[in-house]
C-alpha positions in Angstrom: -0.1 -0.1 -0.1 1.2 3.5 -0.8 0.0 5.8 2.1 0.8 8.9 -0.2 -2.1 8.0 -2.3 -4.8 7.6 0.3 -8.0 9.5 -0.3 -10.1 8.0 2.7 -9.8 4.6 4.2 -9.3 2.1 1.4 -9.6 4.6 -1.5 -6.6 5.6 -3.3 -5.7 8.4 -6.0 -4.1 6.8 -8.9 -4.5 9.8 -11.4 -1.9 11.5 -13.6 -1.0 15.0 -14.6 -0.6 16.4 -18.0 1.8 19.4 -18.1 2.4 19.1 -21.9 -0.8 19.8 -23.6 -1.5 23.4 -24.4 -5.0 23.0 -25.6 -7.6 21.1 -23.7 -9.9 19.3 -26.4 -7.5 21.1 -28.8 -9.5 24.2 -28.1 -9.2 25.7 -24.6 -5.8 27.0 -23.3 -4.7 25.2 -20.1 -1.9 27.3 -18.6 -1.9 25.2 -15.5 -2.2 21.9 -17.2 -4.9 19.4 -16.4 -5.2 16.2 -14.2 -6.7 12.9 -15.2 -8.0 11.5 -12.2 -8.6 7.7 -11.4 -9.3 6.1 -8.0 -8.6 2.7 -6.9 -10.7 1.1 -3.9 -8.5 -1.7 -2.2 -11.1 -3.8 -0.6 -12.1 -7.3 -0.5 -13.0 -6.8 -4.0 -10.8 -4.4 -5.8 -12.3 -1.8 -8.1 -10.9 0.9 -10.3 -13.0 4.0 -11.0 -12.4 5.5 -14.3 -9.0 5.4 -16.1 -6.6 8.0 -17.7 -5.3 9.2 -20.9 -3.7 6.4 -22.7 -0.4 8.5 -23.1 0.3 8.1 -19.4 -0.6 4.4 -19.0 2.8 3.2 -17.8 2.9 5.8 -15.0 -0.6 4.9 -14.3 0.0 1.2 -14.0 2.8 1.8 -11.8 0.7 3.8 -9.3 -2.1 1.1 -9.4 0.7 -1.5 -8.5 2.1 0.5 -5.8 -1.2 0.0 -4.0 -2.3 -3.6 -4.7 0.9 -5.2 -6.1 0.1 -8.1 -8.2 -3.4 -8.6 -6.9 -6.1 -8.6 -9.7 -8.6 -6.0 -10.0 -12.3 -7.4 -10.2 -14.0 -4.2 -11.4 -13.4 -1.3 -13.7 -16.3 1.4 -13.1 -16.6 3.7 -16.0 -18.5 7.0 -15.1 -17.6 8.9 -18.2 -16.4 7.8 -21.7 -14.5 10.7 -22.9 -10.9 9.4 -24.0 -9.0 11.4 -21.4 -10.8 9.1 -18.9 -11.5 6.0 -20.8 -8.4 6.0 -23.1 -6.6 3.1 -21.0 -9.5 0.6 -20.9 -8.1 -1.6 -23.6 -4.6 -1.6 -21.9 -6.2 -2.3 -18.5 -8.2 -5.2 -20.1 -4.9 -6.6 -21.2 -3.2 -6.5 -17.8 -6.3 -7.8 -16.0 -8.2 -10.0 -18.5 -10.8 -11.1 -16.1 -11.9 -7.7 -15.0 -15.7 -6.8 -15.3 -16.5 -3.4 -16.6 -19.3 -1.4 -15.0 -21.3 1.0 -16.9 -24.8 1.9 -18.1 -26.5 0.9 -21.4 -25.0 3.9 -23.1 -21.3 3.0 -21.9 -20.9 -0.3 -23.8 -21.5 0.8 -27.3 -18.8 3.5 -26.8 -16.3 1.1 -25.3 -16.6 -1.2 -28.4 -16.6 1.7 -30.9 -13.5 3.4 -29.3 -11.5 0.4 -28.2 -13.0 -2.8 -29.7 -13.5 -4.2 -26.1 -16.4 -6.2 -25.2 -17.5 -9.0 -22.8 -17.4 -9.2 -19.2 -19.6 -6.2 -18.6 -22.0 -5.4 -15.8 -24.9 -2.9 -17.0 -26.4 -0.8 -14.1 -29.3 1.3 -14.0 -30.2 4.1 -11.7 -29.9 3.1 -8.0 -28.1 -0.2 -8.6 -25.5 -1.2 -6.0 -22.0 -3.1 -5.8 -20.8 -4.6 -2.7 -17.0 -4.7 -2.4 -16.9 -5.9 1.0 -16.4 -2.8 3.3 -17.5 -0.4 0.7 -21.0 -0.3 -0.8 -21.4 1.6 -3.9 -24.5 2.9 -5.6 -24.7 4.1 -9.2 -26.7 7.3 -10.4 -27.2 8.0 -13.9 -26.7 11.5 -14.8 -26.9 11.8 -18.5 -25.8 14.9 -20.6 -23.4 16.1 -17.8 -22.0 16.3 -20.2 -22.2 13.2 -22.3 -25.2 10.8 -22.6 -23.6 8.0 -20.7 -22.3 10.0 -17.9 -23.0 8.6 -14.3 -21.8 9.0 -10.8 -20.7 6.5 -8.0 -21.4 7.1 -4.3 -19.6 5.1 -1.7 -22.2 5.1 1.1 -19.5 3.7 3.5 -17.3 6.6 3.5 -19.3 9.4 2.0 -17.3 9.6 -1.1 -18.7 10.8 -4.5 -17.0 9.8 -7.7 -18.5 12.4 -9.9 -17.0 12.0 -13.3 -16.5 15.4 -15.2 -19.0 16.9 -12.8 -17.5 19.4 -10.3 -14.2 19.2 -12.3 -11.8 22.0 -13.1 -8.7 22.7 -15.0 -5.3 22.5 -13.4 -2.8 19.8 -12.4 -2.6 18.6 -8.8 0.8 19.8 -7.7 2.5 17.4 -5.3 -0.5 16.6 -3.2 -4.0 16.0 -4.7 -6.2 16.5 -1.7 -7.5 20.1 -1.2 -6.2 20.2 2.4 -2.4 19.5 1.0 -2.2 22.3 -1.6 -3.1 25.8 -2.2 -6.4 25.8 -4.1 -6.7 29.5 -4.8 -6.2 29.3 -8.6 -8.6 26.4 -9.2 -11.9 28.3 -8.3 -11.3 30.5 -11.4 -10.3 27.5 -13.4 -13.4 25.8 -12.4 -15.7 28.5 -13.7 -13.7 28.5 -16.9 -14.0 24.8 -17.2 -17.8 24.6 -16.3 -18.6 27.4 -18.6 -16.8 26.1 -21.6 -17.1 22.3 -21.2 -20.3 22.0 -19.4 -22.0 25.2 -20.0 -24.6 24.3 -22.6 -26.1 21.7 -20.1 -27.4 23.6 -17.1 -30.7 21.6 -17.1 -29.2 18.2 -16.9 -26.7 19.6 -14.3 -29.5 20.8 -12.3 -31.3 17.4 -12.6 -28.1 15.7 -11.4 -27.8 18.2 -8.5 -31.5 17.4 -7.4 -30.6 13.5 -7.6 -27.6 14.2 -5.3 -29.9 15.9 -2.7 -31.2 12.3 -1.9 -27.9 11.3 -0.7 -26.4 11.1 2.7 -23.8 13.7 3.5 -21.1 13.8 0.8 -17.8 14.2 2.8 -15.4 13.7 -0.2 -15.8 14.8 -3.8 -13.7 12.9 -6.3 -14.0 14.5 -9.8 -11.9 13.5 -12.9 -10.2 16.6 -13.1 -8.6 18.9 -10.2 -8.2 18.2 -6.5 -10.3 15.9 -4.3 -12.4 18.2 -2.4 -13.2 17.6 1.4 -15.0 19.4 4.2 -16.5 22.9 3.7 -15.1 22.7 0.0 -17.5 20.2 -0.9 -20.3 22.4 -0.4 -18.5 25.4 -2.0 -17.9 23.2 -5.2 -21.6 22.1 -5.5 -22.5 25.8 -4.9 -20.3 26.8 -7.7 -21.8 24.3 -10.0 -25.5 25.1 -8.9 -25.1 28.7 -9.6 -23.5 28.4 -12.9 -25.9 25.7 -14.0 -28.8 28.2 -13.2 -27.0 31.0 -15.2 -27.1 33.0 -11.9 -24.5 35.8 -11.8 -23.0 38.8 -9.9 -23.3 42.4 -10.6 -20.9 43.4 -13.4 -20.6 44.0 -16.9 -18.4 42.1 -19.6 -17.6 44.3 -22.6 -16.4 42.2 -25.4 -15.5 44.0 -28.8 -13.4 43.7 -32.0 -11.5 46.7 -33.2 -9.3 46.9 -36.4 -8.0 50.6 -36.1 -8.9 51.4 -32.5 -12.2 53.3 -33.2 -14.5 50.8 -32.1 -12.2 50.3 -29.0 -12.8 53.9 -28.0 -16.5 53.3 -27.9 -15.8 50.6 -25.5 -13.7 52.6 -23.4 -16.3 55.4 -23.2 -18.9 53.1 -22.0 -16.6 51.5 -19.6 -15.9 54.9 -18.1 -19.5 55.9 -17.7 -20.1 52.5 -16.0 -17.5 53.1 -13.3 -18.7 56.7 -12.9 -22.2 55.1 -12.3 -20.9 52.8 -9.5 -20.4 49.6 -11.3 -17.2 48.2 -9.9 -16.9 44.8 -11.8 -16.1 45.7 -15.5 -14.1 43.3 -17.5 -13.0 44.4 -21.1 -12.0 41.9 -23.7 -10.4 42.8 -27.0 -11.5 39.8 -28.9 -8.4 39.8 -31.0 -6.4 39.3 -27.9 -8.5 37.5 -25.3 -9.0 33.8 -25.8 -12.7 33.0 -26.2 -12.6 30.7 -23.1 -11.8 33.5 -20.8 -14.5 35.8 -22.3 -17.2 33.0 -21.9 -16.1 32.4 -18.3 -16.7 36.1 -17.5 -19.9 36.0 -19.2 -21.1 33.3 -16.8 -19.7 35.3 -13.9 -21.5 38.7 -14.7 -25.1 39.7 -15.4 -24.3 42.4 -17.9 -22.9 41.9 -21.4 -22.0 44.6 -24.0 -20.8 43.6 -27.4 -19.1 45.9 -30.0 -18.1 45.1 -33.5 -17.0 47.0 -36.8 -18.6 45.9 -39.9 -16.2 43.6 -41.7 -17.0 42.5 -45.2 -20.6 43.5 -44.5 -20.6 41.1 -41.4 -19.5 41.1 -38.0 -15.9 41.2 -37.1 -14.9 37.4 -37.3 -13.9 37.2 -33.6 -17.2 38.8 -32.4 -19.2 36.4 -34.6 -17.3 33.5 -33.1 -18.1 34.8 -29.5 -21.8 35.1 -30.3 -21.9 31.6 -31.7 -20.2 30.2 -28.4 -22.8 32.2 -26.3 -25.6 30.8 -28.3 -24.2 27.3 -28.1 -24.4 27.5 -24.4 -27.9 28.6 -24.0 -26.8 31.5 -21.7 -29.9 32.9 -20.1 -31.0 36.1 -18.0 -28.3 38.6 -19.1 -28.8 42.3 -19.6 -27.5 43.2 -23.1 -26.2 46.1 -24.8 -24.5 46.6 -28.1 -22.6 49.0 -30.4 -21.0 49.1 -33.8 -19.0 51.0 -36.4 -18.6 51.3 -40.0 -16.9 53.4 -42.9 -19.1 53.1 -45.8 -21.7 50.2 -45.2 -23.1 49.6 -41.8 -24.3 46.2 -41.1 -22.6 45.2 -37.6 -25.5 46.7 -35.6 -27.9 44.8 -37.8 -26.3 41.6 -37.0 -26.1 42.3 -33.4 -29.8 43.3 -33.3 -30.6 39.8 -34.9 -28.4 38.0 -32.1 -30.4 40.1 -29.4 -33.6 39.0 -30.7 -32.7 35.3 -30.8 -30.9 35.3 -27.5 -33.7 36.7 -25.7 -31.4 38.8 -23.4 -33.0 42.0 -22.1 -31.8 44.9 -24.0 -31.1 47.7 -21.8 -30.7 50.8 -24.4 -30.7 51.5 -28.1 -27.5 50.6 -29.6 -24.9 53.0 -30.8 -23.8 53.0 -34.5 -20.8 55.2 -35.3 -19.7 56.1 -39.0 -15.9 56.5 -39.2 -14.6 57.9 -35.8 -15.5 59.3 -32.5 -17.5 62.4 -32.3 -19.1 64.4 -29.4 -22.5 62.9 -30.3 -21.1 59.3 -30.3 -19.4 59.8 -26.9 -22.7 60.9 -25.5 -24.5 57.9 -27.0 -22.0 55.6 -25.5 -22.3 57.1 -22.2 -26.1 56.8 -22.4 -25.5 53.0 -23.1 -23.2 52.9 -20.1 -25.6 54.6 -17.9 -28.6 52.5 -19.1 -26.6 49.3 -18.2 -25.7 50.4 -14.7 -29.2 51.7 -13.9 -30.5 48.1 -15.0 -28.0 46.3 -12.7 -28.7 48.6 -9.8 -32.3 47.8 -9.9 -31.4 44.4 -8.7 -29.4 45.6 -5.7 -32.4 45.6 -3.6 -33.8 42.1 -4.7 
């Protein structure tokens, strides 16, 4: 047994860190890297919960054997089939040929499709149990959090929830993997960025999963497939973060996201921001979309109630980075935002028209008439930008008293 790997009792952490990859899912920057978490229950009957990216299999196998030596593993529980968690299934099967794979109806077609593995399967439905001796596991199906086969496994003996990608965050676990052994400050922002970009579209399924978890006894330890193992007060804090984000609840504040080729549209954004500040709004986040990665913009949109978008006309369309952002917002079904917008043009103004179409489709609450600037800033444009900022501030302040 390796005492450094103990999560609680007979449960061990056997996950790995990825400090090499620059983009998660080949899309999202991960400056702090990412962990692929797997857990081993060293009971009378040994069970492995999820696997890791196949690139790290040798390290992974060494960690497993440091806990159980040459003993066999009887069960492999698959909570989620994305390859960063299921990638080692075939190799685990080769090293433990008699292992039984535990999953739900949706799981096994994916296992065969991805890895050509079949046989020795245990199909579970919602509420089914597995007795390992000391540990008593129960399975809860949580479809579309954020794939159709996702489920969670709860150890009733020690109050440990193996939650799959739910409650995950970006970032490797550095040295220790328990929240009590590391500085967790940077994980909270990375949790919001992870949720908003990876899970963000599935707020309703997340809420259904959270309601299902309410029936459990106290969750004492939260074991996600990404990020630290959470304990004590942090368990409630993590669940509260996911609850709030999945309800699209947000703090008072404004995200101003804009494209600007020559600086004129940016000056409109600056004028709006200055007025917001003058009106007493303190949380103002500005993103030049030619510089800010979309993942950080989306994360901030999930944080704050107000959203103001600006774009120059580009080939009679929106500036490409603005168009990409609007697509990502729509794809996440973001709800309940206060919206303002502005545009600029030199000879054929269509940006505001396209932003109006987005406003209508999104069903956001539009706080003011848009500002449409021809060529460069003028006193009249400054006044209109200030009016837009003041209108957004007034709408946000209406909520201060509930």
